[in-house]
C-alpha positions as protocol buffer text, in pm:
chain_id: "A"
residue {
  index: 1
  type: MET
  ca { x: -3966 y: 506 z: 1801 }
}
residue {
  index: 2
  type: PRO
  ca { x: -3779 y: 167 z: 1815 }
}
residue {
  index: 3
  type: ARG
  ca { x: -3458 y: 147 z: 2031 }
}
residue {
  index: 4
  type: CYS
  ca { x: -3107 y: 127 z: 1853 }
}
residue {
  index: 5
  type: ARG
  ca { x: -2953 y: -205 z: 1932 }
}
residue {
  index: 6
  type: SER
  ca { x: -2672 y: -425 z: 1819 }
}
residue {
  index: 7
  type: VAL
  ca { x: -2697 y: -727 z: 1670 }
}
residue {
  index: 8
  type: ASN
  ca { x: -2400 y: -1026 z: 1667 }
}
residue {
  index: 9
  type: GLY
  ca { x: -2168 y: -721 z: 1724 }
}
residue {
  index: 10
  type: ASN
  ca { x: -2214 y: -631 z: 1313 }
}
residue {
  index: 11
  type: GLN
  ca { x: -2538 y: -520 z: 1232 }
}
residue {
  index: 12
  type: LYS
  ca { x: -2742 y: -266 z: 1385 }
}
residue {
  index: 13
  type: TRP
  ca { x: -3072 y: -173 z: 1342 }
}
residue {
  index: 14
  type: LEU
  ca { x: -3126 y: 201 z: 1288 }
}
residue {
  index: 15
  type: PRO
  ca { x: -3454 y: 415 z: 1344 }
}
residue {
  index: 16
  type: TYR
  ca { x: -3661 y: 548 z: 1058 }
}
residue {
  index: 17
  type: LYS
  ca { x: -3820 y: 849 z: 1108 }
}
residue {
  index: 18
  type: SER
  ca { x: -4152 y: 717 z: 1036 }
}
residue {
  index: 19
  type: GLY
  ca { x: -4096 y: 487 z: 1335 }
}
residue {
  index: 20
  type: GLY
  ca { x: -3999 y: 171 z: 1083 }
}
residue {
  index: 21
  type: VAL
  ca { x: -3655 y: 22 z: 1112 }
}
residue {
  index: 22
  type: ARG
  ca { x: -3398 y: -98 z: 897 }
}
residue {
  index: 23
  type: LEU
  ca { x: -3104 y: -317 z: 898 }
}
residue {
  index: 24
  type: VAL
  ca { x: -2780 y: -181 z: 810 }
}
residue {
  index: 25
  type: SER
  ca { x: -2485 y: -463 z: 782 }
}
residue {
  index: 26
  type: ARG
  ca { x: -2096 y: -407 z: 781 }
}
residue {
  index: 27
  type: VAL
  ca { x: -1932 y: -615 z: 539 }
}
residue {
  index: 28
  type: ASN
  ca { x: -1615 y: -811 z: 700 }
}
residue {
  index: 29
  type: VAL
  ca { x: -1361 y: -934 z: 494 }
}
residue {
  index: 30
  type: THR
  ca { x: -1003 y: -1078 z: 536 }
}
residue {
  index: 31
  type: THR
  ca { x: -729 y: -1069 z: 288 }
}
residue {
  index: 32
  type: ARG
  ca { x: -346 y: -1109 z: 288 }
}
residue {
  index: 33
  type: GLY
  ca { x: -182 y: -731 z: 205 }
}
residue {
  index: 34
  type: ILE
  ca { x: 154 y: -574 z: 195 }
}
residue {
  index: 35
  type: LEU
  ca { x: 167 y: -230 z: 326 }
}
residue {
  index: 36
  type: LEU
  ca { x: 246 y: 22 z: 63 }
}
residue {
  index: 37
  type: ARG
  ca { x: 211 y: 384 z: 222 }
}
residue {
  index: 38
  type: LYS
  ca { x: 72 y: 509 z: 542 }
}
residue {
  index: 39
  type: ARG
  ca { x: 6 y: 907 z: 617 }
}
residue {
  index: 40
  type: LYS
  ca { x: -167 y: 1115 z: 848 }
}
residue {
  index: 41
  type: LEU
  ca { x: -545 y: 1148 z: 880 }
}
residue {
  index: 42
  type: SER
  ca { x: -591 y: 1305 z: 1257 }
}
residue {
  index: 43
  type: ASP
  ca { x: -417 y: 1353 z: 1576 }
}
residue {
  index: 44
  type: THR
  ca { x: -485 y: 973 z: 1644 }
}
residue {
  index: 45
  type: SER
  ca { x: -545 y: 842 z: 1295 }
}
residue {
  index: 46
  type: LEU
  ca { x: -379 y: 685 z: 1026 }
}
residue {
  index: 47
  type: ILE
  ca { x: -442 y: 585 z: 650 }
}
residue {
  index: 48
  type: VAL
  ca { x: -302 y: 281 z: 519 }
}
residue {
  index: 49
  type: SER
  ca { x: -256 y: 150 z: 180 }
}
residue {
  index: 50
  type: TRP
  ca { x: -189 y: -185 z: 91 }
}
residue {
  index: 51
  type: CYS
  ca { x: -130 y: -401 z: -200 }
}
residue {
  index: 52
  type: THR
  ca { x: -405 y: -723 z: -148 }
}
residue {
  index: 53
  type: ASP
  ca { x: -420 y: -1051 z: -312 }
}
residue {
  index: 54
  type: SER
  ca { x: -825 y: -1063 z: -325 }
}
residue {
  index: 55
  type: LEU
  ca { x: -896 y: -681 z: -304 }
}
residue {
  index: 56
  type: GLY
  ca { x: -664 y: -485 z: -519 }
}
residue {
  index: 57
  type: ILE
  ca { x: -477 y: -203 z: -396 }
}
residue {
  index: 58
  type: LEU
  ca { x: -699 y: -64 z: -116 }
}
residue {
  index: 59
  type: GLN
  ca { x: -717 y: 220 z: 129 }
}
residue {
  index: 60
  type: THR
  ca { x: -821 y: 174 z: 501 }
}
residue {
  index: 61
  type: VAL
  ca { x: -866 y: 388 z: 821 }
}
residue {
  index: 62
  type: ALA
  ca { x: -664 y: 253 z: 1118 }
}
residue {
  index: 63
  type: ARG
  ca { x: -866 y: 453 z: 1399 }
}
residue {
  index: 64
  type: GLY
  ca { x: -622 y: 540 z: 1688 }
}
residue {
  index: 65
  type: GLY
  ca { x: -329 y: 369 z: 1487 }
}
residue {
  index: 66
  type: ARG
  ca { x: -125 y: 702 z: 1592 }
}
residue {
  index: 67
  type: ARG
  ca { x: -188 y: 630 z: 2003 }
}
residue {
  index: 68
  type: PRO
  ca { x: 95 y: 522 z: 2212 }
}
residue {
  index: 69
  type: LYS
  ca { x: -125 y: 218 z: 2348 }
}
residue {
  index: 70
  type: SER
  ca { x: -280 y: 147 z: 1998 }
}
residue {
  index: 71
  type: PRO
  ca { x: -321 y: -201 z: 1894 }
}
residue {
  index: 72
  type: PHE
  ca { x: -165 y: -122 z: 1598 }
}
residue {
  index: 73
  type: ARG
  ca { x: 153 y: -17 z: 1720 }
}
residue {
  index: 74
  type: GLY
  ca { x: 449 y: -179 z: 1575 }
}
residue {
  index: 75
  type: GLN
  ca { x: 222 y: -322 z: 1314 }
}
residue {
  index: 76
  type: LEU
  ca { x: 187 y: -87 z: 1054 }
}
residue {
  index: 77
  type: ASP
  ca { x: 511 y: -26 z: 879 }
}
residue {
  index: 78
  type: LEU
  ca { x: 652 y: 24 z: 519 }
}
residue {
  index: 79
  type: PHE
  ca { x: 705 y: -313 z: 318 }
}
residue {
  index: 80
  type: PHE
  ca { x: 490 y: -527 z: 622 }
}
residue {
  index: 81
  type: GLU
  ca { x: 297 y: -822 z: 470 }
}
residue {
  index: 82
  type: ALA
  ca { x: -20 y: -902 z: 722 }
}
residue {
  index: 83
  type: VAL
  ca { x: -335 y: -1103 z: 744 }
}
residue {
  index: 84
  type: LEU
  ca { x: -570 y: -841 z: 748 }
}
residue {
  index: 85
  type: SER
  ca { x: -962 y: -771 z: 875 }
}
residue {
  index: 86
  type: ILE
  ca { x: -1121 y: -512 z: 695 }
}
residue {
  index: 87
  type: ALA
  ca { x: -1475 y: -365 z: 766 }
}
residue {
  index: 88
  type: LYS
  ca { x: -1554 y: -240 z: 395 }
}
residue {
  index: 89
  type: SER
  ca { x: -1748 y: 88 z: 322 }
}
residue {
  index: 90
  type: ARG
  ca { x: -2042 y: 109 z: 135 }
}
residue {
  index: 91
  type: LYS
  ca { x: -2019 y: 486 z: 41 }
}
residue {
  index: 92
  type: SER
  ca { x: -1635 y: 519 z: -52 }
}
residue {
  index: 93
  type: ASN
  ca { x: -1325 y: 370 z: -146 }
}
residue {
  index: 94
  type: LEU
  ca { x: -1184 y: 438 z: 247 }
}
residue {
  index: 95
  type: HIS
  ca { x: -1269 y: 156 z: 463 }
}
residue {
  index: 96
  type: THR
  ca { x: -1194 y: 64 z: 794 }
}
residue {
  index: 97
  type: LEU
  ca { x: -898 y: -141 z: 948 }
}
residue {
  index: 98
  type: ARG
  ca { x: -1028 y: -371 z: 1244 }
}
residue {
  index: 99
  type: GLU
  ca { x: -694 y: -622 z: 1303 }
}
residue {
  index: 100
  type: VAL
  ca { x: -379 y: -698 z: 1154 }
}
residue {
  index: 101
  type: VAL
  ca { x: -146 y: -1021 z: 1191 }
}
residue {
  index: 102
  type: VAL
  ca { x: 189 y: -962 z: 1062 }
}
residue {
  index: 103
  type: LEU
  ca { x: 317 y: -1250 z: 862 }
}
residue {
  index: 104
  type: ASN
  ca { x: 656 y: -1077 z: 723 }
}
residue {
  index: 105
  type: ALA
  ca { x: 817 y: -785 z: 823 }
}
residue {
  index: 106
  type: PHE
  ca { x: 1080 y: -824 z: 544 }
}
residue {
  index: 107
  type: ALA
  ca { x: 1347 y: -660 z: 754 }
}
residue {
  index: 108
  type: GLY
  ca { x: 1679 y: -690 z: 543 }
}
residue {
  index: 109
  type: ILE
  ca { x: 1512 y: -424 z: 294 }
}
residue {
  index: 110
  type: ARG
  ca { x: 1544 y: -164 z: 565 }
}
residue {
  index: 111
  type: THR
  ca { x: 1933 y: -282 z: 615 }
}
residue {
  index: 112
  type: ASP
  ca { x: 2062 y: -83 z: 308 }
}
residue {
  index: 113
  type: HIS
  ca { x: 1915 y: 165 z: 120 }
}
residue {
  index: 114
  type: ARG
  ca { x: 1942 y: 40 z: -225 }
}
residue {
  index: 115
  type: ARG
  ca { x: 1706 y: -229 z: -88 }
}
residue {
  index: 116
  type: THR
  ca { x: 1486 y: 62 z: 14 }
}
residue {
  index: 117
  type: GLN
  ca { x: 1492 y: 257 z: -287 }
}
residue {
  index: 118
  type: ALA
  ca { x: 1431 y: -80 z: -535 }
}
residue {
  index: 119
  type: ALA
  ca { x: 1122 y: -126 z: -309 }
}
residue {
  index: 120
  type: SER
  ca { x: 1018 y: 220 z: -306 }
}
residue {
  index: 121
  type: TYR
  ca { x: 1031 y: 181 z: -674 }
}
residue {
  index: 122
  type: PHE
  ca { x: 841 y: -125 z: -693 }
}
residue {
  index: 123
  type: VAL
  ca { x: 568 y: 9 z: -498 }
}
residue {
  index: 124
  type: GLU
  ca { x: 528 y: 361 z: -693 }
}
residue {
  index: 125
  type: LEU
  ca { x: 469 y: 130 z: -1018 }
}
residue {
  index: 126
  type: ILE
  ca { x: 212 y: -51 z: -902 }
}
residue {
  index: 127
  type: GLU
  ca { x: 44 y: 249 z: -764 }
}
residue {
  index: 128
  type: VAL
  ca { x: 106 y: 441 z: -1115 }
}
residue {
  index: 129
  type: CYS
  ca { x: -7 y: 133 z: -1306 }
}
residue {
  index: 130
  type: THR
  ca { x: -293 y: -9 z: -1106 }
}
residue {
  index: 131
  type: GLU
  ca { x: -646 y: 112 z: -1024 }
}
residue {
  index: 132
  type: ILE
  ca { x: -788 y: 144 z: -673 }
}
residue {
  index: 133
  type: GLU
  ca { x: -965 y: -214 z: -568 }
}
residue {
  index: 134
  type: HIS
  ca { x: -884 y: -358 z: -927 }
}
residue {
  index: 135
  type: HIS
  ca { x: -859 y: -735 z: -839 }
}
residue {
  index: 136
  type: GLU
  ca { x: -528 y: -871 z: -974 }
}
residue {
  index: 137
  type: PRO
  ca { x: -395 y: -1154 z: -773 }
}
residue {
  index: 138
  type: GLU
  ca { x: -87 y: -1160 z: -1011 }
}
residue {
  index: 139
  type: ILE
  ca { x: 32 y: -817 z: -900 }
}
residue {
  index: 140
  type: PHE
  ca { x: 12 y: -907 z: -523 }
}
residue {
  index: 141
  type: HIS
  ca { x: 251 y: -1231 z: -577 }
}
residue {
  index: 142
  type: LEU
  ca { x: 473 y: -1014 z: -796 }
}
residue {
  index: 143
  type: LEU
  ca { x: 538 y: -781 z: -537 }
}
residue {
  index: 144
  type: GLU
  ca { x: 584 y: -1054 z: -271 }
}
residue {
  index: 145
  type: ARG
  ca { x: 838 y: -1243 z: -441 }
}
residue {
  index: 146
  type: ALA
  ca { x: 1010 y: -884 z: -505 }
}
residue {
  index: 147
  type: PHE
  ca { x: 1019 y: -837 z: -139 }
}
residue {
  index: 148
  type: GLY
  ca { x: 1133 y: -1143 z: -61 }
}
residue {
  index: 149
  type: TYR
  ca { x: 1426 y: -1135 z: -311 }
}
residue {
  index: 150
  type: LEU
  ca { x: 1497 y: -750 z: -149 }
}
residue {
  index: 151
  type: ASP
  ca { x: 1483 y: -930 z: 208 }
}
residue {
  index: 152
  type: GLN
  ca { x: 1798 y: -1124 z: 129 }
}
residue {
  index: 153
  type: HIS
  ca { x: 1961 y: -988 z: -178 }
}
residue {
  index: 154
  type: ASP
  ca { x: 2100 y: -637 z: -329 }
}
residue {
  index: 155
  type: PRO
  ca { x: 1895 y: -531 z: -604 }
}
residue {
  index: 156
  type: ASP
  ca { x: 2052 y: -489 z: -960 }
}
residue {
  index: 157
  type: GLN
  ca { x: 1969 y: -424 z: -1311 }
}
residue {
  index: 158
  type: ARG
  ca { x: 1833 y: -804 z: -1401 }
}
residue {
  index: 159
  type: VAL
  ca { x: 1582 y: -783 z: -1095 }
}
residue {
  index: 160
  type: ILE
  ca { x: 1473 y: -426 z: -1186 }
}
residue {
  index: 161
  type: THR
  ca { x: 1424 y: -522 z: -1537 }
}
residue {
  index: 162
  type: HIS
  ca { x: 1239 y: -855 z: -1455 }
}
residue {
  index: 163
  type: PHE
  ca { x: 997 y: -682 z: -1234 }
}
residue {
  index: 164
  type: GLU
  ca { x: 906 y: -422 z: -1481 }
}
residue {
  index: 165
  type: THR
  ca { x: 847 y: -707 z: -1787 }
}
residue {
  index: 166
  type: GLU
  ca { x: 649 y: -905 z: -1520 }
}
residue {
  index: 167
  type: LEU
  ca { x: 415 y: -595 z: -1429 }
}
residue {
  index: 168
  type: ALA
  ca { x: 415 y: -488 z: -1815 }
}
residue {
  index: 169
  type: ARG
  ca { x: 253 y: -854 z: -1876 }
}
residue {
  index: 170
  type: ILE
  ca { x: -12 y: -831 z: -1595 }
}
residue {
  index: 171
  type: THR
  ca { x: -82 y: -456 z: -1648 }
}
residue {
  index: 172
  type: GLY
  ca { x: -63 y: -350 z: -2039 }
}
residue {
  index: 173
  type: ARG
  ca { x: 329 y: -271 z: -2186 }
}
residue {
  index: 174
  type: ARG
  ca { x: 248 y: 73 z: -2219 }
}
residue {
  index: 175
  type: ARG
  ca { x: 149 y: 174 z: -1929 }
}
residue {
  index: 176
  type: VAL
  ca { x: 433 y: 21 z: -1763 }
}
residue {
  index: 177
  type: GLN
  ca { x: 720 y: 160 z: -2017 }
}
residue {
  index: 178
  type: CYS
  ca { x: 644 y: 514 z: -1921 }
}
residue {
  index: 179
  type: CYS
  ca { x: 705 y: 445 z: -1584 }
}
residue {
  index: 180
  type: SER
  ca { x: 1011 y: 198 z: -1630 }
}
residue {
  index: 181
  type: ASN
  ca { x: 1248 y: 519 z: -1706 }
}
residue {
  index: 182
  type: TYR
  ca { x: 1221 y: 613 z: -1340 }
}
residue {
  index: 183
  type: TRP
  ca { x: 1494 y: 368 z: -1211 }
}
residue {
  index: 184
  type: ARG
  ca { x: 1724 y: 446 z: -1514 }
}
residue {
  index: 185
  type: ALA
  ca { x: 1680 y: 837 z: -1428 }
}
residue {
  index: 186
  type: ILE
  ca { x: 1720 y: 772 z: -1036 }
}
residue {
  index: 187
  type: ARG
  ca { x: 2094 y: 635 z: -1129 }
}
residue {
  index: 188
  type: MET
  ca { x: 2163 y: 907 z: -1394 }
}
residue {
  index: 189
  type: SER
  ca { x: 2053 y: 1157 z: -1123 }
}
residue {
  index: 190
  type: HIS
  ca { x: 2329 y: 1002 z: -860 }
}
residue {
  index: 191
  type: GLU
  ca { x: 2573 y: 1005 z: -1159 }
}
residue {
  index: 192
  type: GLY
  ca { x: 2534 y: 1358 z: -1237 }
}
residue {
  index: 193
  type: SER
  ca { x: 2332 y: 1329 z: -1524 }
}
residue {
  index: 194
  type: PRO
  ca { x: 2033 y: 1502 z: -1662 }
}
residue {
  index: 195
  type: PHE
  ca { x: 1688 y: 1398 z: -1636 }
}
residue {
  index: 196
  type: SER
  ca { x: 1472 y: 1287 z: -1958 }
}
residue {
  index: 197
  type: SER
  ca { x: 1339 y: 1591 z: -2101 }
}
residue {
  index: 198
  type: ARG
  ca { x: 1012 y: 1397 z: -2162 }
}
residue {
  index: 199
  type: PRO
  ca { x: 696 y: 1559 z: -1909 }
}
residue {
  index: 200
  type: ALA
  ca { x: 533 y: 1240 z: -1857 }
}
residue {
  index: 201
  type: VAL
  ca { x: 867 y: 1076 z: -1740 }
}
residue {
  index: 202
  type: ILE
  ca { x: 943 y: 1382 z: -1564 }
}
residue {
  index: 203
  type: GLY
  ca { x: 644 y: 1387 z: -1370 }
}
residue {
  index: 204
  type: THR
  ca { x: 641 y: 996 z: -1265 }
}
residue {
  index: 205
  type: VAL
  ca { x: 1001 y: 1041 z: -1155 }
}
residue {
  index: 206
  type: LEU
  ca { x: 929 y: 1337 z: -938 }
}
residue {
  index: 207
  type: ARG
  ca { x: 647 y: 1195 z: -788 }
}
residue {
  index: 208
  type: ALA
  ca { x: 863 y: 874 z: -724 }
}
residue {
  index: 209
  type: ARG
  ca { x: 1132 y: 1038 z: -587 }
}
residue {
  index: 210
  type: ARG
  ca { x: 862 y: 1238 z: -318 }
}
residue {
  index: 211
  type: ASN
  ca { x: 771 y: 880 z: -219 }
}
residue {
  index: 212
  type: LEU
  ca { x: 1126 y: 747 z: -207 }
}
residue {
  index: 213
  type: GLN
  ca { x: 1270 y: 1046 z: 29 }
}
residue {
  index: 214
  type: ASP
  ca { x: 948 y: 993 z: 261 }
}
residue {
  index: 215
  type: ARG
  ca { x: 1025 y: 638 z: 298 }
}
residue {
  index: 216
  type: GLN
  ca { x: 1393 y: 708 z: 344 }
}
residue {
  index: 217
  type: ARG
  ca { x: 1305 y: 933 z: 621 }
}
residue {
  index: 218
  type: ALA
  ca { x: 1068 y: 734 z: 725 }
}
residue {
  index: 219
  type: PHE
  ca { x: 1383 y: 443 z: 759 }
}
residue {
  index: 220
  type: THR
  ca { x: 1644 y: 716 z: 903 }
}
residue {
  index: 221
  type: ASN
  ca { x: 1358 y: 794 z: 1221 }
}
residue {
  index: 222
  type: ARG
  ca { x: 1378 y: 410 z: 1300 }
}
residue {
  index: 223
  type: PHE
  ca { x: 1750 y: 449 z: 1422 }
}
């Protein structure tokens, strides 16, 4: 049986039981992305979701990302914009994250809970209204501009409405209109008013509120 060996670091000769060999190639790609969320995969690894400019919404595995001496340490925080090197899987939608170079941390978003809340809302809208790995660079650039604004300014209704309108134009108005009640419902809940009685809106709000609470806890734990 032929011996396994690596070729050029990206290819591997694998033996067949019959004695033949086949060549398996890993497809390595580089793209820009904004970190949407991260969650624990194992004691040492993370699953990280990105909004990218060339691959759409992408899920990656950061192997060893939870280790104290991981090369990813300090590189994988919410809302970071970075250049990503990814080894794409041909069998699933979960790809391997190889390298991260942070371009913009949007640190101003984490200085005020209202900015963090608005950024979380934008992320939730994109996740609800966009299919995994659907290539739509306009969505990435919309989120990049929105985070750039929140990095310097507090959100208001004009900013929220503009984001909703632009996302509606890109993805289809009906899909965003159902989600856009989240911001109003959050404001009403803070003022003591009841939520909307529409089940679809309530489901969206509850999911978004859970995600927002996760982000707020992550923000609080940094200090």
